C-alpha positions in Angstrom: 4.3 4.4 2.0 6.0 4.8 -1.5 9.6 3.0 -1.4 10.9 -0.7 -0.1 12.5 0.6 2.6 9.2 2.2 4.2 7.7 -1.3 3.4 10.2 -3.3 4.4 10.5 -1.2 8.1 6.5 -1.3 8.6 6.9 -5.1 8.3 9.5 -5.6 10.5 7.4 -3.5 13.3 5.2 -7.0 13.6 6.9 -9.0 16.4 8.9 -12.1 15.8 9.9 -11.5 12.0 12.5 -11.0 9.9 13.8 -9.8 6.3 15.3 -12.4 3.9 16.2 -12.8 0.0 15.2 -16.8 -0.7 15.7 -16.1 -4.8 19.3 -14.3 -4.3 17.6 -11.3 -6.1 17.7 -7.9 -4.3 14.8 -7.3 -6.5 13.0 -10.0 -4.2 12.7 -9.1 -0.6 10.4 -11.6 1.7 8.9 -11.0 5.5 8.9 -14.0 7.3 7.7 -15.2 10.8 10.8 -16.8 12.8 9.5 -19.8 14.1 7.7 -20.8 10.9 9.7 -19.4 8.1 5.9 -18.6 6.7 5.8 -15.7 4.2 3.6 -12.7 4.7 4.8 -10.0 2.5 6.8 -10.1 -0.9 8.2 -7.0 -2.0 9.3 -6.0 -5.0 9.9 -3.9 -8.1 7.8 -4.1 -11.0 6.8 -1.5 -13.7 8.5 1.3 -12.2 6.6 0.8 -8.5 7.1 -0.9 -5.6 4.6 -4.2 -4.9 3.8 -5.7 -1.7 2.0 -9.2 -2.0 -0.3 -9.3 1.0 -2.5 -12.5 2.4 -6.0 -11.2 2.8 -9.1 -12.8 4.0 -11.3 -13.9 0.6 -13.9 -12.0 2.6 -12.1 -9.0 2.2 -10.3 -9.4 -0.3 -12.5 -8.0 -3.3 -13.2 -4.9 -0.8 -9.6 -3.9 -1.2 -9.7 -4.4 -5.2 -13.0 -2.6 -5.7 -11.7 0.4 -3.1 -8.7 0.9 -4.4 -6.9 0.9 -8.3 -3.8 -0.3 -7.1 -4.8 -3.2 -5.3 -4.9 -6.2 -7.9 -4.8 -10.1 -7.7 -1.6 -11.3 -6.6 1.3 -11.2 -8.7 2.6 -15.1 -9.0 0.6 -16.1 -5.9 -2.7 -17.5 -5.4 -5.2 -14.7 -6.0 -7.9 -16.1 -4.2 -5.9 -15.4 -0.8 -3.4 -12.9 -1.7 -3.8 -9.2 -3.4 -0.7 -7.1 -4.6 -0.3 -3.9 -3.3 0.8 -0.9 -5.7 2.9 1.6 -3.5 2.1 4.6 -5.7 0.8 7.2 -3.4 -3.1 6.3 -4.3 -3.5 4.3 -1.1 -3.6 6.5 2.3 -0.8 4.8 4.7 -3.3 3.8 7.3 -4.6 1.2 4.7 -1.9 0.0 3.9 -0.5 -0.6 7.3 -4.1 -2.2 7.8 -3.4 -4.9 5.0 0.3 -5.6 6.0 -0.9 -6.3 9.4 -4.3 -8.6 8.4 -1.6 -10.4 6.0 0.7 -11.0 9.4 -2.3 -11.9 11.3 -3.6 -14.5 8.7 -0.1 -16.1 8.4 0.6 -16.0 12.1 -2.7 -18.2 12.3 -4.7 -15.6 14.1 -7.9 -14.2 13.3 -7.8 -10.7 11.8 -9.8 -8.5 13.8 -8.1 -5.2 12.1 -10.7 -4.7 9.1 -13.7 -5.3 11.2 
């Protein structure tokens, strides 16, 4: 997964979500829950790459950051609960999918079992 379109497409596979552009800026795409309008993925371009901010369980936050150099404390969000994932090709697509699904589960309020 390296493009904005791929990230958006993967996120939109989650149930009851929609794509939004809250800042009237095509650089910032968010994927929201339909019922609560809460955001579980922030997708944007920065420094020539697509970045995705994803919510993470604090117990897993540092695991992702230590395992992959392209996972950083979140850009412009709470760094305790959010990571920025740089889609530069260095992270296996399966792992990016796990992080997206975990973010979805956490924001939806469902306990994530995806990383166990």
